[in-house]
C-alpha positions in Angstrom: -18.0 31.8 44.3 -20.3 29.0 45.6 -22.5 27.2 43.0 -26.0 26.1 44.1 -26.4 22.6 43.3 -30.2 22.2 44.5 -32.9 24.4 45.6 -35.9 22.8 47.6 -38.9 24.6 48.9 -39.6 23.2 52.3 -42.4 25.4 53.5 -44.1 28.6 52.2 -41.2 30.8 53.3 -38.4 28.3 54.0 -35.9 27.1 51.3 -33.1 24.8 51.4 -30.1 25.6 49.3 -27.5 22.9 48.8 -24.2 24.8 47.9 -20.7 23.8 47.0 -18.4 24.7 49.9 -15.9 21.7 50.2 -13.6 23.1 52.8 -16.4 23.9 55.0 -18.1 20.6 54.4 -15.0 18.8 55.6 -14.8 20.5 59.0 -18.0 21.8 60.0 -19.5 20.6 63.3 -23.0 20.5 64.7 -24.2 24.0 65.9 -21.8 25.9 63.7 -22.9 28.5 61.1 -21.7 30.3 58.1 -22.2 34.0 57.2 -23.4 34.1 53.5 -23.1 37.3 51.1 -25.1 36.7 48.0 -23.3 39.4 45.9 -20.6 42.1 46.4 -22.6 44.7 48.2 -25.2 42.4 49.6 -25.9 42.1 53.2 -24.1 39.6 55.4 -26.5 36.8 56.6 -25.7 34.3 59.3 -27.1 30.8 58.5 -26.7 27.4 60.3 -25.2 24.5 58.4 -28.2 22.2 58.4 -26.4 19.3 56.9 -23.2 18.6 54.7 -21.7 16.1 52.4 -17.9 16.1 52.8 -17.6 13.5 49.7 -19.8 15.8 47.4 -18.3 18.9 49.1 -21.6 20.5 49.7 -23.3 22.2 52.7 -27.1 22.6 53.1 -28.3 26.1 54.2 -32.0 26.6 55.1 -33.2 30.2 54.6 -36.4 31.8 56.0 -37.4 34.6 53.6 -38.5 37.4 55.9 -36.8 40.4 54.5 -35.1 41.9 51.4 -31.8 40.0 51.6 -33.3 36.7 52.4 -35.9 37.0 49.7 -33.1 37.9 47.3 -31.1 34.9 48.4 -33.9 32.3 48.0 -34.8 33.8 44.5 -31.4 32.1 43.4 -31.8 28.8 41.4 -29.9 25.6 41.0 -26.7 26.7 38.8 -26.6 30.3 40.3 -23.7 31.2 42.6 -23.5 32.8 45.8 -20.4 35.2 46.2 -19.1 34.6 49.7 -19.7 32.0 52.4 -17.6 32.2 55.3 -17.1 29.6 58.0 -17.5 27.3 59.9 -18.1 29.8 62.7 -19.2 29.5 66.3 -18.7 27.1 69.0 -19.6 23.6 68.1 -22.6 22.0 70.2 -22.0 20.4 73.6 -23.0 16.9 72.6 -23.5 14.3 75.3 -21.8 10.8 74.9 -24.5 8.6 76.2 -28.1 8.7 77.6 -31.3 10.1 75.9 -31.6 13.5 74.5 -34.7 15.6 73.7 -34.4 18.0 70.7 -37.2 20.5 70.3 -37.5 22.5 67.1 -40.0 25.1 66.2 -40.5 26.4 62.7 -37.1 27.1 60.9 -35.4 26.1 64.0 -36.1 22.3 63.1 -33.3 22.7 60.6 -30.9 23.9 63.2 -31.9 20.9 65.4 -31.2 18.4 62.7 -27.3 18.7 62.8 -27.5 18.4 66.6 -29.5 15.3 66.3 -27.1 13.9 63.8 -24.3 14.3 66.1 -25.9 12.9 69.0 -27.1 9.8 66.9 -23.4 9.2 65.8 -22.5 9.1 69.6 -25.0 6.5 70.3 -27.3 8.7 72.1 -31.1 8.0 72.1 -32.7 10.9 70.3 -36.4 12.0 70.5 -37.3 15.2 68.4 -40.3 17.2 69.0 -41.0 19.6 66.1 -43.7 21.9 65.3 -45.3 24.3 62.8 -48.5 26.4 62.4 -50.0 23.6 60.1 -48.8 20.5 58.0 -47.3 22.9 55.3 -44.9 24.5 57.7 -43.4 21.3 59.3 -39.9 20.7 58.0 -37.1 18.0 58.3 -39.5 15.6 59.8 -38.3 12.6 57.4 -34.5 13.4 58.1 -35.1 13.5 61.9 -36.9 10.2 61.6 -33.9 8.5 60.4 -32.1 9.5 63.7 -34.7 8.7 66.3 -38.4 9.0 67.5 -40.1 12.1 66.1 -43.3 13.8 67.6 -44.8 16.3 65.2 -47.2 19.0 66.4 -49.3 21.6 64.7 -51.0 24.6 66.1 -54.2 23.9 64.0 -54.1 20.1 64.4 -54.1 19.7 60.5 -51.2 17.0 60.9 -50.3 14.7 63.8 -50.7 16.1 67.2 -52.4 19.4 67.8 -50.8 21.8 70.1 -47.5 23.4 70.9 -44.1 21.7 71.0 -44.0 22.6 74.8 -47.0 20.5 75.5 -45.4 17.3 74.0 -42.0 18.2 75.7 -43.7 18.6 79.0 -45.1 15.0 78.8 -41.6 13.5 77.8 -40.1 15.3 80.7 -42.8 14.2 83.1 -42.1 10.5 82.0 -38.5 10.8 82.9 -35.4 9.5 81.4 -34.3 12.8 79.5 -30.6 13.7 80.1 -30.5 17.1 78.1 -32.7 19.2 76.1 -31.8 21.1 72.9 -34.2 23.7 71.8 -34.2 26.1 68.9 -36.8 28.2 67.5 -38.6 31.6 68.1 -37.4 33.5 71.2 -40.8 32.7 72.9 -40.6 29.1 72.2 -37.1 28.8 73.7 -38.0 30.8 76.6 -40.9 28.4 77.4 -38.9 25.4 77.0 -36.1 26.8 79.5 -38.8 27.6 81.9 -40.4 24.1 81.6 -37.1 22.2 82.1 -35.9 24.2 85.0 -38.2 22.6 87.7 -37.1 18.9 86.3 -33.5 20.0 86.6 -32.7 19.0 82.9 -29.8 20.9 81.4 -31.2 22.8 78.6 -29.1 24.4 75.6 -30.8 26.9 73.2 -29.4 28.4 70.0 -29.6 32.3 69.9 -30.1 34.4 66.9 -29.1 38.1 67.7 -28.2 40.7 65.1 -24.9 39.7 63.6 -22.7 41.2 61.2 -19.0 40.3 61.2 -19.2 37.0 62.9 -15.8 37.5 64.7 -16.9 39.3 67.8 -15.4 42.6 66.7 -18.8 44.7 65.9 -20.5 43.7 69.2 -24.0 43.4 67.4 -24.7 40.0 68.6 -24.1 40.6 72.2 -26.3 38.8 74.6 -26.6 38.5 78.3 -25.8 34.9 79.9 -26.0 34.6 83.7 -25.4 38.4 84.1 -22.4 38.6 81.7 -22.1 39.9 78.2 -21.4 37.2 75.7 -21.0 37.4 71.8 -23.2 34.8 70.2 -20.7 34.6 66.9 -17.8 33.5 69.0 -19.1 32.4 72.4 -22.1 30.7 71.1 -24.4 30.5 69.3 -25.7 28.0 71.9 -25.8 28.8 75.5 -27.4 27.4 78.8 -31.2 28.3 78.4 -31.5 28.7 82.0 -28.9 31.5 82.1 -30.1 33.5 79.1 -31.6 36.9 79.5 -34.5 36.4 76.9 -36.1 39.9 77.6 -33.0 41.5 76.4 -32.4 39.3 73.4 -36.0 40.1 72.3 -35.5 43.8 72.7 -32.3 43.7 70.6 -34.0 41.6 67.9 -36.6 44.3 67.3 -33.7 47.1 67.2 -33.9 47.3 63.3 -37.5 46.1 62.7 -38.6 49.4 61.0 -35.7 49.4 58.6 -36.1 45.7 57.8 -39.8 46.4 57.0 -39.0 49.4 54.8 -36.3 47.5 52.8 -38.7 44.4 52.4 -41.4 46.8 51.0 -38.8 48.2 48.5 -37.8 44.7 47.4 -38.1 44.4 43.5 -40.4 42.0 41.7 -37.5 39.8 41.0 -37.1 38.5 44.5 -40.8 38.0 44.9 -41.0 36.0 41.8 -38.1 33.9 43.0 -40.4 32.8 45.8 -42.6 30.9 43.4 -40.0 28.7 41.8 
């Protein structure tokens, strides 16, 4: 069992859970994730390790509540326990050792960008992060990223900082030159747009993919993606890949496979998990 030591509401549907997991906290690396199971018969949920404290023995999980299982997970409070946390899983991020990196985070993807920026900062790399949300209340991890380098914040409605999309700010930074690599994490359309944007500039671009995932060992095949015409498994070969080689059309199609079942499960979600979103 893994005790929740802190629960923080980051945006209307994004929650941070700081959880006891000492062995994972000691060895986790940027880009890696865990698979969480709230209770004995609960669904297995893959979550990126957004931060960690090896001294305290805790890891930080950032959960976007979009369906039944994630709603039930974020309904837990400090002092409650999570049944299973398996990891760290996946390949660590390909971090450059020098130069200037551009990290682009959209929505909850900003939490995934955070450990990447941490790793780059430790290497002495200059980091500039472009993050965005629909409005001010949807912007997350701004202060954490400011401790690691320059941060440009974009909001769709202009309610906070710069009005527009993260791709607009990213394009300006790329045009100014001096960017050696780009890391982009967010919704599939955003990652596709960033990859299309960086290609003419010839800047290597890494994206973190979020296909359907079950076991996290490559056995079920649910997380298969197409990279440069070859089938890869995001849980063991990724979750990060060269954005210029990803078949985004196939990824988007596979992400919608169980949409009807997910919507039906969310509709049946009991009052207890809805109440949990208000804490």
